[in-house]
N, C-alpha and C positions, 0 to 999 in steps of 0.2 A: 614464459615468462610471467604468463597467468593473464587474468584480466585487468582493466583499467576503470577506475573509477571517477568519473569528471565532478570535482567538488561545483559544489551549487551553491549559492550565494546562500548566507548565514540565517538572513531573514526571510528567504523562502521556504527553510524548510523547521514544522515545527519540531522545539524541543519537549520529550517528556521523559514521565521516568520511565517507561519503558523501550526495549532494545529494539531497534527496526530490521527487518527482513536482510536476508543475505541470500547472493546469489547461489545456486546450486552447488555444491563445492565438490571437489576433489576425494577421496577415502579419508585424506589426513584430518579432516575437517568437517566437524558437528554440524551438519544442516538439522534444523528446528522440521517439524515435522508440518503440512500443510495445515491451513484450519479451511477447514469445512462449515457451510453455514448450515445451521439447525436450521430444522423445517418447518420450524414458525417463520424463517427469516427468507426463504426461498420466494413470498410471495408478497407483493405490494402491500405495505399495512395503509388503514387510514392514517394523515399526519394531524393529530391533535393543534388545537387553537393554540400558541403560543401565550403565558399570561403577559400582559402589561407592564412594560417595563418599569414603572411607576408603582408593580406592586410587590419590589423588594428590591433593595440598594444591590448595583452592579458591584462586581468584585474588583480590586484594583489590581492593576497588570504590572510586572515587576520588570524593570526598563532592560535588564540582559538575559532571562530567559522565554518573555514576550508570553508569560502565561500568569496566573494571576497569583501575590504573596501566600507562600505556605509557610505553617510554624514547624519545625523538624521537630520537634520538643513534643510535638503532639504523638510523633508513630515514635520516639526513639530517645532513649534516655542517653544522654551524651555524658562520656565517661572520662578519664585521665587521658591529656596529654600523651601524644605517642610520637610526634616530630614536630618540627617547625620548618616554613618554607620563607622566601621574600615576599611571597604572595599571600599567605595563609596559614592554619596549623590544622594538624590533624588529628583525631580524638578517635577513643574507642570509643564506639554508641552501641546499644542494647536496643532488637526490636521488640515494643514492649507487648503486640501481638501474641511473638513467637517465642520471645526470648533469646534470637540469634542475636551473635554479635555479629559487629561489620567495625568497619573505619571509615570515619565522617573527614572526608576534606572541606575545610570551610575557609572559602577565599572572601577577602575583605573589599565591600564593593567600592570604599573608597581610595582604594588603589587601584582599578580601572578606571584611568582617568579621560580615556581617550576609544575610540571607537575599532584600533588594533587590539586593543590590551582586551575589549567585552567579544569582538570578533574572536580572539585565540580560545576564551575559556569556552566560547560556543562551541567553535569545533573540537577542540580535547572532550567535551560533552558526547559530542555527534558519533565521534571516532570510538569514542569505549560504550556509546550504543549499539554500534554499528559492528563493532569486534566483540562484545558480548556474548557468551554460551561457547565462544571457541577454546579449541585446549592452549591451555599454558597463558591465557589471558586472565587478567583479575576480572572480576562478574562484576559488572555494572548495575549499581540497586535501584538509583534515583538520582535525579538533582532538585532543589529545592531552593527558593529563593526568598529571603524577607526583607528587610529594611536596613539592612548593616549588610549581611554576606551571601553568597551565593553557596550549596551546603551538596559536594557528591558524596552520596555516600554508595560503597563497594564492600567488596571483600575483604574480609579482616586475614590477612596472611602473617599468623604468627609462626613462621618457623624462623624466620631470619631472614638476613641475606643470603645469597646463595653461598659468597666465598668466607664467612662464619663458617659458616655450615662445612664445606671442606677443610678448614683448617680444625676444627674442633673435632675432628672426625680422626685426625692426624697420619692417616694413608689413605692412598685409593689406587684404582689402576687405570689403562687405558680404557676399559670394560664401561669403569663407571664414569670417568671424564667424555667417553663416548654419549652413554645415557645422558647425560646434563648436556652437551653440544645437540645433541637430536633435539631436544624441546627446543632451546634456544633459536635453531635452524627453522624448525616448526614453527616458531611466533612468526618468522622471517616469511616461511613459507605463507602462513595465513593475512598476513598484513597485505603480502604484497595481491595473492589471488584476491583481496579481497578490496584491491585498490587501496594499500594504506601505505607509506614510506615511513616509517619509524623515526629516522635522523640522531637518533641517540644512544643507542645500543652500547650497555656497559654494564660491568657485574651487578656495580650498586643499585640498577634496576631491575633487576631479578629477585624474587624473594621465594622462599619457600611455603608453600599451603599450610604448612602446619608442622608440628615436633617430631611428625611422624621421618622414619627412617627413608620409606618411599615415598614420602612424600611430591607431589608434584612444583613444577618452577613455573610463578605466575611473573608476568612483564607487568609492570602497575604506573609505570611513568609513560603519558602520549602527548605530553605539553610540548614538545617541540614537533610533532608528528602530524603531517599532513595528507590531504586526501589527493592521490596522483592524478594529474590533470596530461592527459596522453600527448607526446609532442613537446612538453616542455622542457626548457631546463634551467634547471633550477640556481641559483646563486648564494643564496643568502650563508653565510658563515654560520654552521649549529655542530652542536657536538662535542665533544672532551679529548682534550689534547691527545693522549694514546691510543684511541680507538677511532678517529675522524680520518677519514678516507683522504686518499691522493686528491682525487677531485672533488674534492667538498675544497680544501687548499687554493686552489684552481678556481675556484667558484664558476662549475659546469658538471653537472653532475643528475643521478638520477637513482632510482631505488637499488641499485646495483652497491650503494656505499650500506647496507645495512648488511648484507654479505660478506663486505671487508670488517666491519666491525666486528661480527660474532667470528670469524678467522682471528682477529684479534685477541679473543677472549679464549678459544681455543688454544692458541701458542702460549700464553699464559698457563694454562691450565697445565699444558706437558711439559713446561720449560721452566716456569715461575717468575720471568720478566716479558713486558712486553718485545713486539718483535723489532720495533722501532723506538730508539728513545736514545736523549741525545748524551747521555753516560757512556755507552760507546766512541764516543772521540775522544780522543786523546786529553782533552780538558775537561774534568767532570764540571760541566755548570748545566744542570739540568733545570734550565728555562724554558716557557712552552715553544718559542722560538727552535728552540736548539731541538726541539721533541718536531717540528713541524717541517724543519729542515731536513732533519732524519726521514721522516717518512715519505720524503719528495725523493731523495738522495740516495737513501743509504740500502743496499744489498739484502734480500730475504738472510738469512742465516737459517742453517738446517744442520751443518756440519758439527760447531764448538758444540762441549759440552751443556745440557746432557744429550743434545739431540741423536750422538752413536746409538742410545742405548732405545731410543722410541720406533716403532714399525716405521718400517715403508709407507705403507699403507696411510698412518697418519700425516706422514709429513708429506704425500700425496696430495692431499685433501686439505693441507694447510696451503700449501704453494698453489693451490688452483681457488682457495679462499683468498689468496693475497698478491694476487693478479695483481700488478700495478695499472695494465690498463683492464677498465670496464666491459668492453667488449668483449675482451675473452676470460674475463672470470666467470666462476661457475655458478649458476642460479642457485635459489634457496633449494629449488624443485629438484635439480639435478644433485646438488648435495644430499638430499633423504638418500637418495641410490645408490650414494658408494659406500663400494664394500664395509669401508672402515664403521661408517654411521649405521650400516645397516643395523636392526636387530639380528643378535647372532650372528654378526659380521666378522671382521680383521682385527676386533680391537681386543689387544690381549688382557687376559686376568693377572699379569703378572705386576706386583705393586710398583709403581714409582717410584724413583728417587726419591728417600725423606729429604733430601735437601731443596726440592722441587718445590717442596710447601715451606721452606723456610723461608727460602725465597719469596713466595707468595705474601708471608707473613709481613717482611720486611717493606716490599711494594707498597703493601696497603698501608701500612704505618707510615711509609716513607711522606708521603705529603703532607699528612696528617700533623707530624713531628715538625715536617721542614716551616709550615703556616705559623705552627707556633713557638717556635724558635726565632723568625722574622717578625714577630708579635714582640718578645723581647725585646729586639734588636731597636725595634722602631720606635721603642718606649725608653728607651735610655738616649738616642741618638740627641747632639746637642742642638741650642738652637741653631746655630751657623749651620749645621747639616739638612736641619727641614725647612729654612728660610724659605718664605714664599707658601710652603705649603698649608700653614695654619692660615693663614687669610683664605687661601681658596677652599679648606675644611669650613669655613666663618661664612664665607659667600655663597655654600651649597645648601648650610644647615639654617635655612628661609629663616624657622621659628624659632630658634636658637635654641635648642632641646638637648644640645650635646652629641645628637646624633641625625645620621643621614639616611632619611626614605628613601625607597626605591623611585618616588616620585620627585625628589630633592635632586637624588642624583641625577635620573635621565632631564630634571628640567636646567640642572646645573653645566653637564654637560651638551647639553644644546646651545647655553648660551655663549660656551666656548667654540661654537661649531663644529662641532663631533657631528662626524653621520652615519654613526652607527646606528644597524640596525635594530629592531626593537628586541629579535632573540639573542642578540650580541652584546646587549644593556643588560638584558638579564643575568647573563653567563657571565658577565662583571660586576653583579652585584651576588651575584651567587660565591664569585674568587672570593671578593673581599669580605665576604659576610663568615669570618671564621666563625664565630661562635653560634652562627644559625639563630640569631634571633629575629630576624627580619628586618636590622636595621645596620647600618655602619658605624661605629665611634672614632675618634679622634684616633688611636692607637691602629685599628685595622686600616683606616684611609691612608695612614702614613706608609703603613706598609703595603698597600697596594697599588699607592704611586708613586714612590721612592723608587729610583734606578736600582732594577734590582741589584747591578755590582756594586753599586753605593753600599749595600745594605750586607751584600756578603763580603766584605772584606774580612781580612784572616783574622783583626784585632777585635770585631762584632762579633764574630762566628765564637772567638775564644770566650770573649762576653757573656753572650747567651749560652755556654756550653757550663760556665761556670756559674748561672744562673741557679741552671739545675741543678750542679752539683754542689749542695748542700755543704758535703762534709770532705768535699777536695779528697777523695777516693777515684775521682778519674771514672766514675760509673752513673749511670743514670737510669733509676727501677721507678717503679709504679710509685713507691714511699714519696721519691722527691718531688716525682710530678705532682702530686697529690700537694706536697706541702708546697709547693711553686704557683698554685693555680688558684688560691685566692686571692693575689696579687692581681693577677692577671683575669678575674671573674671568668675562668672555664668551666663549666660543668664536672662533674667527677666522673659522668659518662662519658664525659670526652677523652678523659686519661683513661678508662679503664679499656677503651675500644683501641686507644694507642699503643699501650702496650703488651694486648691479647689480643 
């Protein structure tokens, strides 16, 4: 299963802009060459007398990184926004000395309100430093802190999201799917070998390094990752609905959960839909609880369409990666040696049925469209139907801005007696923030808090469809989404991605 790296306390480990050394790895992991001392450093040198402390002002130390404040703009030109989340914004940046482009993730210090928040940022930086230079993992350039933000500068992955690339290509084979999964499983192998558990593997967290056809895949988000503590049983509920392992839902897990998540991605690549989803029930109610129940109770289906056309070798690997008992689950190292996954192995060159791509495209758009439709419904509910929720929103919106920040959400839920962990709180914020602007507006709040069955009444769903179907044709297309978005304040890019 590989070595385990016991996490040290964050204040014992200096955070710098250079990567930390790695243990001697197996052939699949890049090893940095050892550093030998220069001839002049082999012998003790005279130690010069330090200047008096009064000779020059002492640099001010930032409270997050525990190192002197640094102005990232002296090293990089900060460009356009690339994306945003609940804690910060990612920008395109250009290194002044070389002209090379990077991504700069700027995390607002005012959103790091307690020791847990600060420890999470420190841990993410430590993990990025620890893993940088390894194949299929985003290269970390450095961390800088000023009085407003913490800035993480890393490799710019300009090739877009993994599933976007696959869908845009229009067709692929088992062999091409094997090439993709081989890189994802290698990320798991590298992480586990170097003592890291990822805990949130999903297609959205893999980007293409460039737009080239043979561009490598890069894992980019380590916000929920942890250093593995040997012998520890993890209980925190983390991950994303379709990709979460059953033992996470039982709150007793270890690093085997990453192999499960990679197995789910493989299943989707070969079939177009997730292995466990509530839609397989007699009544289609695709709720998070329904998905979790399916993960815990439903048998793995490798018989129905399109599985008869998929090779036995691929199905064998999937069944081993999705073994419900983690003790019987294949390891990442073992998966890399599986005949289907090896370079030149059993994976077929025959194109996969185009219906698989269509289903994958629908799956990708389904959750986004559902959130948008529920937002329409929430905006048009009667006062009677939202009784109590309006006052709850006002109580949480302590500054009266009309939006709820992460800090306000956390404080409000704590006042209500919530026992959610920090990771669960962050996932709740991310799920409710439909437009990804870092805050929850009133309509998003109603959408997230009202019981889903009340929102999904047949008359409400029909009203939502009519809202988008402006001409009454019975069809909703991109043009109609664009014409509807102004009232909803939804970005054009969101509509594009929904339909494409």
